[in-house]
C-alpha positions in Angstrom: -7.9 -102.1 -45.4 -9.7 -100.4 -48.2 -12.2 -97.4 -47.3 -15.9 -98.0 -48.6 -16.5 -94.8 -50.4 -20.1 -94.7 -49.4 -19.1 -94.9 -45.9 -16.5 -92.0 -46.3 -19.1 -89.7 -48.1 -21.8 -90.5 -45.3 -19.2 -89.7 -42.6 -19.1 -86.0 -44.1 -21.8 -83.8 -43.0 -22.1 -81.1 -45.9 -25.0 -78.6 -45.4 -26.6 -75.6 -46.9 -26.5 -72.2 -45.0 -27.2 -68.5 -45.6 -24.4 -66.0 -45.1 -25.7 -63.6 -42.3 -22.5 -61.5 -42.1 -19.2 -61.0 -44.1 -16.3 -58.7 -43.2 -12.7 -58.6 -44.2 -10.4 -60.7 -42.2 -7.7 -58.4 -41.0 -5.4 -60.9 -39.3 -5.3 -63.3 -42.3 -2.0 -64.2 -44.1 -4.2 -64.3 -47.4 -6.9 -61.9 -48.0 -10.0 -63.4 -46.8 -13.3 -62.8 -45.2 -14.8 -63.9 -41.7 -18.2 -65.3 -42.2 -21.5 -65.9 -40.1 -23.5 -68.5 -41.7 -26.9 -69.5 -40.6 -27.5 -73.2 -40.9 -31.0 -73.3 -39.5 -32.4 -74.2 -35.9 -30.6 -77.7 -35.6 -27.0 -76.4 -36.3 -27.6 -72.6 -35.6 -24.9 -69.9 -36.6 -21.4 -71.1 -37.1 -18.4 -68.8 -38.4 -15.9 -69.5 -41.0 -13.0 -68.1 -42.8 -12.8 -68.1 -46.6 -10.6 -66.7 -49.4 -13.2 -65.2 -51.4 -11.9 -61.7 -51.9 -11.3 -62.0 -55.7 -14.9 -62.8 -56.8 -17.0 -61.5 -54.0 -17.6 -58.2 -51.9 -18.8 -58.7 -48.3 -22.1 -56.8 -48.9 -22.8 -59.4 -52.0 -22.2 -62.3 -49.8 -25.1 -61.5 -47.2 -28.2 -63.5 -48.0 -26.2 -66.0 -50.4 -26.7 -69.5 -49.7 -23.5 -71.6 -49.6 -22.5 -75.3 -49.1 -20.3 -76.2 -46.2 -18.7 -79.1 -44.3 -19.9 -78.7 -40.9 -18.3 -81.7 -38.9 -14.5 -81.4 -39.5 -14.1 -79.4 -36.2 -12.8 -75.9 -35.4 -9.7 -74.6 -36.9 -8.0 -71.6 -35.2 -6.7 -69.0 -38.0 -4.9 -66.3 -36.6 -7.1 -64.9 -33.7 -10.2 -66.4 -35.3 -12.1 -69.8 -34.9 -13.4 -71.2 -38.2 -16.2 -73.7 -37.3 -16.9 -74.7 -40.8 -15.4 -75.3 -44.2 -17.2 -73.2 -47.0 -16.8 -75.3 -50.2 -15.7 -73.8 -53.6 -14.1 -74.7 -56.7 -11.1 -73.0 -58.2 -11.6 -70.9 -61.5 -9.0 -70.9 -64.2 -6.7 -68.6 -62.2 -7.1 -70.7 -59.0 -9.3 -68.3 -57.1 -12.4 -69.5 -55.3 -15.9 -69.8 -56.7 -18.4 -70.7 -54.1 -20.6 -74.0 -54.5 -24.0 -72.9 -54.1 -27.5 -74.3 -54.8 -29.1 -72.9 -58.1 -32.7 -72.6 -56.3 -33.4 -71.7 -52.5 -33.4 -74.6 -50.0 -34.1 -74.5 -46.2 -30.9 -73.7 -44.2 -29.4 -77.0 -42.7 -30.5 -79.3 -45.4 -27.9 -82.1 -45.9 -26.2 -82.9 -49.2 -27.1 -86.4 -50.4 
C-alpha cells in the first residue's frame, strides 16, 4: 500500500534548537563532535553526535541554531547515546554543512 507523503512528513518531528555545548568525540570512528542542544522548555536539552569537524570548530558551534529530527529514538555510538539527528547537507566534497534558520526563532519550534 502506498505511503501518503503528507502523513510521512507529519510523522517526522523536526525542531530548531541552540547548541549549548560542543566537544570533540574521542571514541568516534570518524571525526565528530558531541553536542548538547537546547530545544526549549517542552523538549529540553538533548545530546547528539555529528560529523561537523571539517567546517566547524566546537567554539563556533556554541549558540548556533540548528535543525534536528527529535523523534527517531536514541542511537548508541561508541559509549555515547545520540538522542536526536542533527540535519545537514553535503558540500561538493561530501562534508556536512548544517541546516540552520537564517533568522533567530524560538527553540523547540517545529518545522512545517
